[in-house]
PAFI-742721 format. One record per residue: residue in one letter; x, y, z of N, C-alpha, C, O in turn. Coordinates in steps of 0.001 Angstrom, whole numbers, plus 500000, padded with zeros to 6 digits. Example, Ala and Ser with C-alpha at 12.3 -4.5 7.8 and 13.67 -1.06 7.14 Angstrom:
! PAFI-742721
(a; (513190; 494310; 507800); (512300; 495500; 507800); (513200; 496700; 507800); (514236; 496681; 508465))
(s; (512850; 497750; 507080); (513670; 498940; 507140); (512900; 500030; 507870); (513409; 501138; 508039))
//
This chain:
! PAFI-742721
(m; (465872; 382902; 692156); (465507; 381611; 692057); (466868; 380866; 691430); (466944; 379646; 691284))
(n; (467908; 381792; 691090); (469090; 380988; 690254); (470025; 380087; 691635); (470915; 379287; 691346))
(g; (469654; 380375; 693033); (470873; 380498; 693872); (469470; 379255; 694816); (469862; 378343; 695544))
(l; (468610; 379405; 694676); (467875; 378575; 695370); (467639; 377382; 694593); (467963; 376518; 695407))
(l; (467338; 376861; 693700); (467940; 376187; 692943); (469166; 375396; 693225); (469364; 374289; 693725))
(s; (469917; 376326; 692741); (471206; 375361; 693300); (470606; 375230; 694012); (469490; 374723; 693893))
(t; (471184; 375697; 695206); (471013; 374614; 696904); (470023; 373821; 696758); (470358; 372792; 697346))
(v; (468996; 373684; 696322); (468497; 372508; 696446); (468909; 371400; 695549); (468428; 370270; 695637))
(l; (469999; 371821; 694501); (470190; 370703; 693973); (471231; 370234; 694718); (471434; 369020; 694727))
(v; (471989; 371031; 695397); (473564; 370588; 696090); (472631; 369513; 697230); (472917; 368316; 697278))
(l; (471383; 370166; 698211); (470850; 369314; 698685); (470693; 367883; 698650); (471003; 367127; 699571))
(v; (470287; 367609; 697745); (469693; 366507; 696995); (470722; 366228; 696543); (470415; 365192; 695953))
(l; (472293; 366447; 696269); (472697; 365539; 695923); (473545; 364933; 697066); (474110; 363857; 697259))
(v; (473346; 366375; 697900); (474471; 365678; 698931); (473676; 364426; 700157); (474170; 363459; 700737))
(a; (472148; 365061; 700175); (471621; 364514; 701059); (471181; 362199; 700531); (471309; 361192; 701227))
(t; (470765; 362360; 699273); (470609; 361197; 698916); (471818; 360198; 698673); (471316; 359125; 698338))
(p; (472913; 360121; 698696); (473629; 358923; 699415); (474235; 359631; 701075); (474955; 358878; 701731))
(l; (473981; 360747; 701546); (474052; 360091; 702789); (472665; 359467; 703562); (472732; 358857; 704629))
(t; (471312; 359751; 702776); (470590; 359160; 702792); (470275; 357343; 703010); (469643; 356532; 703686))
(l; (471116; 357460; 702026); (471502; 356175; 701758); (471794; 354773; 702649); (471293; 353670; 702867))
(s; (473465; 355953; 703164); (474942; 355389; 703818); (473748; 355629; 704826); (474246; 354832; 705621))
(v; (472736; 355991; 705402); (472514; 355860; 706921); (471057; 354879; 706570); (470966; 354225; 707608))
(l; (470101; 354520; 705831); (469400; 353752; 705627); (470807; 352420; 706265); (470951; 352080; 707440))
(a; (471495; 352009; 705274); (472177; 350770; 704672); (472961; 350838; 705969); (473255; 349642; 705972))
(l; (473411; 351205; 706841); (474266; 351330; 708389); (473415; 351061; 709451); (473926; 350600; 710471))
(l; (471459; 351380; 709395); (470920; 350556; 710444); (470602; 350154; 710469); (470339; 349875; 711639))
(d; (469902; 349223; 709405); (469691; 347816; 709311); (470999; 347158; 709304); (470850; 346415; 710274))
(a; (472522; 346859; 708741); (472876; 346629; 708801); (473365; 345932; 710931); (473297; 344918; 711626))
(a; (473870; 347580; 711014); (473763; 347490; 712922); (472650; 346602; 713602); (473122; 345941; 714527))
(r; (470729; 346324; 713307); (470170; 346304; 713826); (470282; 344441; 714062); (469796; 343831; 715014))
(r; (470839; 344007; 713230); (470520; 342447; 712475); (471322; 342091; 713590); (472343; 342675; 713954))
(p; (470582; 340689; 714321); (471757; 339942; 715197); (472768; 339521; 714540); (472522; 339169; 713387))
(g; (473963; 339430; 714937); (474907; 338399; 714326); (474730; 337090; 714077); (475525; 336547; 713311))
(w; (473662; 336327; 714667); (473881; 335099; 714352); (473000; 335233; 712630); (473231; 334361; 711792))
(v; (472149; 336260; 712347); (471749; 335907; 710877); (472726; 335924; 710274); (473087; 334921; 709658))
(w; (473602; 337331; 710275); (475384; 337442; 709657); (475596; 336173; 709674); (475303; 335614; 708617))
(a; (475926; 335638; 710344); (476396; 334077; 710627); (476231; 333042; 709048); (476946; 332779; 708082))
(l; (474528; 332624; 709637); (474153; 332033; 708943); (473638; 332282; 706929); (473071; 331735; 705984))
(a; (474467; 333664; 707403); (473477; 334339; 705181); (475848; 334100; 705146); (476328; 334575; 704117))
(g; (476407; 333770; 705670); (477237; 333374; 705035); (478291; 335305; 704981); (479445; 335313; 704553))
(r; (477744; 336389; 705374); (478106; 337409; 705582); (478613; 337765; 707323); (478360; 337332; 708447))
(t; (479714; 339126; 706502); (480634; 339781; 708194); (479808; 341231; 708565); (479850; 342242; 707863))
(q; (479147; 341100; 709674); (478351; 342399; 710101); (479325; 343485; 710356); (478915; 344613; 710085))
(v; (480373; 343395; 710762); (481233; 344142; 711005); (482164; 344397; 709594); (482592; 345548; 709508))
(l; (482315; 344021; 709137); (483267; 344467; 707632); (482187; 345297; 706510); (482622; 345913; 705538))
(w; (480588; 345176; 706873); (480112; 345677; 706063); (479692; 347172; 706879); (479750; 348248; 706285))
(i; (479284; 347059; 708255); (479253; 348241; 708846); (480687; 349275; 708604); (480596; 350497; 708478))
(a; (481840; 348603; 708576); (483160; 349449; 707995); (482541; 349957; 706613); (481871; 350989; 706628))
(a; (482695; 349436; 705718); (482121; 349384; 704721); (481300; 350771; 704042); (481556; 351692; 703266))
(i; (480184; 350286; 704849); (479431; 351631; 704584); (479799; 352616; 705718); (478931; 353476; 705564))
(l; (480263; 352860; 706359); (481010; 354079; 707234); (481895; 354703; 706215); (481823; 355848; 705769))
(f; (482676; 353838; 705943); (483844; 354361; 705222); (483209; 355502; 703437); (483548; 356614; 703030))
(g; (482209; 354441; 702884); (481223; 355456; 701804); (480472; 356021; 702162); (479496; 356375; 701501))
(t; (480716; 356326; 703490); (479886; 358382; 703990); (480615; 359224; 703369); (480331; 360118; 702572))
(i; (482123; 358662; 704040); (482895; 359798; 702921); (483085; 359849; 702462); (483029; 361026; 702104))
(a; (483564; 359124; 701656); (483967; 359116; 700465); (482420; 358799; 699019); (482379; 357838; 698250))
(l; (481747; 359549; 699070); (479992; 359987; 699021); (479690; 358846; 697558); (478789; 358009; 697627))
(p; (480796; 359013; 695987); (479945; 358033; 694869); (480395; 356614; 695545); (479463; 355833; 695739))
(l; (481566; 356223; 695890); (482030; 354938; 696770); (480816; 355039; 697835); (481096; 354216; 698706))
(g; (480027; 355448; 698047); (479193; 355181; 699858); (477675; 354757; 698064); (477418; 353553; 698104))
(i; (477332; 355066; 697537); (476182; 354724; 696637); (476199; 353647; 696630); (475430; 352951; 697292))
(v; (477136; 353200; 695832); (477257; 351951; 695611); (477490; 351349; 696560); (476444; 350792; 696894))
(i; (478577; 351026; 697485); (478733; 350311; 699039); (476785; 349961; 699454); (476290; 348843; 699597))
(s; (475959; 351478; 699570); (474965; 350828; 700056); (473739; 350455; 699595); (472772; 349981; 700193))
(t; (473989; 350864; 697919); (473155; 350597; 697088); (473330; 348572; 696757); (472368; 347991; 696252))
(v; (474472; 347870; 697080); (475170; 347052; 696649); (473975; 346212; 698016); (473223; 345281; 697729))
(y; (474081; 346813; 699398); (473586; 345986; 700252); (472573; 345817; 700696); (472191; 344836; 701334))
(l; (471901; 346924; 700364); (470225; 347479; 700074); (469765; 346509; 698617); (468613; 346498; 698184))
(l; (470502; 346010; 698220); (469969; 345819; 697389); (469879; 344222; 697203); (468950; 343571; 696724))
(r; (471505; 343637; 697884); (471758; 341980; 697823); (472115; 341586; 699190); (472220; 340421; 699574))
(i; (472223; 342218; 699615); (472802; 341106; 701206); (471363; 342000; 702298); (471527; 341682; 703475))
(r; (470615; 342578; 702186); (469896; 342994; 702323); (468922; 342027; 702994); (468810; 341688; 704172))
(p; (467902; 341508; 701312); (467394; 340804; 701324); (467453; 339017; 701603); (466556; 338177; 701673))
(r; (468592; 338947; 701689); (469795; 337714; 701789); (469333; 337992; 703336); (468373; 337300; 703674))
(l; (469811; 338820; 704269); (469759; 338859; 705857); (468364; 338880; 706307); (468099; 338282; 707350))
(a; (467562; 339404; 705750); (465599; 338967; 706684); (465203; 337734; 705949); (464408; 337035; 706578))
(a; (465589; 337246; 704661); (465357; 336106; 704777); (466075; 335200; 705670); (465146; 334529; 706119))
(t; (466794; 334903; 706033); (468290; 333870; 706795); (466945; 334509; 708090); (466161; 333586; 708311))
(e; (466600; 335716; 708850); (466421; 335750; 709408); (464554; 335831; 709948); (464066; 336030; 711060))
(t; (464023; 335623; 708848); (462710; 334366; 708334); (462493; 333272; 708816); (461482; 332847; 709377))
(g; (464095; 332479; 708456); (464183; 331259; 708209); (463681; 330828; 706870); (463233; 329705; 706638))
(r; (463761; 331554; 706225); (464391; 330553; 704480); (466414; 330789; 704246); (467344; 331595; 704276))
(f; (466168; 329907; 704106); (468227; 329819; 703440); (468384; 329873; 702647); (469569; 329628; 702420))
(d; (467596; 330188; 701454); (467931; 329885; 700670); (469921; 330379; 699600); (470315; 331539; 699482))
(r; (470281; 329804; 699348); (471852; 330470; 698748); (471865; 330439; 697309); (472848; 330849; 696691))
//
């Protein structure tokens, strides 16, 4: 039982940052370039940062969380025509 618990714990600790990074990466990659330009952000920089964060897990959690909570909503608003700065 103790071995199963530690296996599940390790799986959760590894899967959570990886899942965050993959979600952030897929979202960043699917946004058109004009959305990034109008939002005043750089797509290549964010994709590179998320990819780097996938390797460096603690940093990846921070980068992906910042993207998903701060950058993604701004991109989504820009894509729908709201240019709130």
